[in-house]
C-alpha positions as CSV (number, residue, x, y, z in Angstrom):
1,M,191.2,203.2,235.2
2,T,193.2,200.0,234.5
3,D,196.0,201.2,236.9
4,A,193.5,201.5,239.7
5,Y,192.2,198.0,239.2
6,T,195.8,196.7,239.1
7,F,196.6,198.3,242.4
8,I,193.4,197.0,244.0
9,C,194.1,193.5,242.8
10,L,197.7,193.7,244.0
11,F,196.5,194.9,247.4
12,L,194.1,192.0,247.7
13,I,196.5,189.4,246.4
14,F,199.2,190.6,248.8
15,G,196.7,190.5,251.7
16,A,195.7,187.0,250.9
17,F,199.3,185.9,250.7
18,F,200.0,187.7,254.0
19,G,197.0,185.8,255.6
20,F,198.4,182.4,254.3
21,V,201.9,183.1,255.6
22,T,200.8,184.5,259.1
23,Y,198.1,182.0,259.9
24,S,200.3,180.0,262.3
25,K,201.3,183.2,264.1
26,R,197.9,184.8,264.2
27,H,197.9,185.2,268.0
28,L,200.6,187.8,267.6
29,F,198.2,190.0,265.6
30,S,195.0,189.7,267.6
31,E,195.5,188.5,271.2
32,G,199.0,189.7,271.9
33,P,202.0,187.6,272.6
34,Q,200.2,184.9,274.5
35,K,198.3,182.1,272.7
36,A,194.7,181.6,273.8
37,N,194.1,178.4,275.6
38,G,190.6,177.3,274.7
39,P,189.0,174.0,273.9
40,E,186.5,175.8,271.6
41,Q,188.9,176.1,268.8
42,T,187.3,176.3,265.4
43,S,188.3,173.8,262.7
44,S,191.6,174.5,260.9
45,L,189.9,175.1,257.5
46,K,187.3,177.6,258.9
47,G,190.0,179.4,260.9
48,R,192.3,179.6,258.0
49,I,189.6,180.9,255.6
50,F,188.5,183.5,258.1
51,W,192.1,184.6,258.8
52,V,192.9,184.9,255.0
53,L,189.7,186.9,254.4
54,L,190.4,189.2,257.3
55,C,194.0,189.8,256.2
56,T,193.0,190.3,252.6
57,L,191.2,193.5,253.5
58,L,193.1,194.6,256.6
59,W,196.7,193.5,256.1
60,P,198.2,197.0,256.6
61,I,196.6,197.2,260.1
62,M,197.6,193.6,260.8
63,A,201.2,194.3,259.8
64,I,201.3,197.3,262.1
65,T,199.9,195.3,265.1
66,G,202.4,192.5,264.3
67,I,205.3,195.0,264.4
68,N,204.0,196.4,267.7
69,T,203.8,192.9,269.3
70,A,207.3,192.1,268.0
71,W,208.5,195.3,269.6
72,I,206.8,194.4,272.9
73,L,208.3,190.9,272.9
74,F,211.7,192.3,272.1
75,K,211.5,194.8,275.0
76,R,210.3,192.0,277.4
77,K,213.2,189.8,276.4
78,Q,215.7,192.6,277.0
79,H,214.1,193.4,280.3
80,S,214.2,189.8,281.5
81,K,217.9,189.5,280.6
82,K,218.8,192.4,283.0
């Protein structure tokens, strides 16, 4: 039983750390490679808290979407060099 709690805690801690680290690049995980241009930006603290909470529970999905976006950007960069 203790092992299960340990894995759950590690999952949540890693997710929170992932959220803190990727906050400045969050557009790559949700909106694609382009940053949203909108004046209705939420405050930095509210946005960071929301992002960390979201990543705490969904970091595996966010990591997969980030890898997908990185792959798309890599392909675009190669295509533009041709």
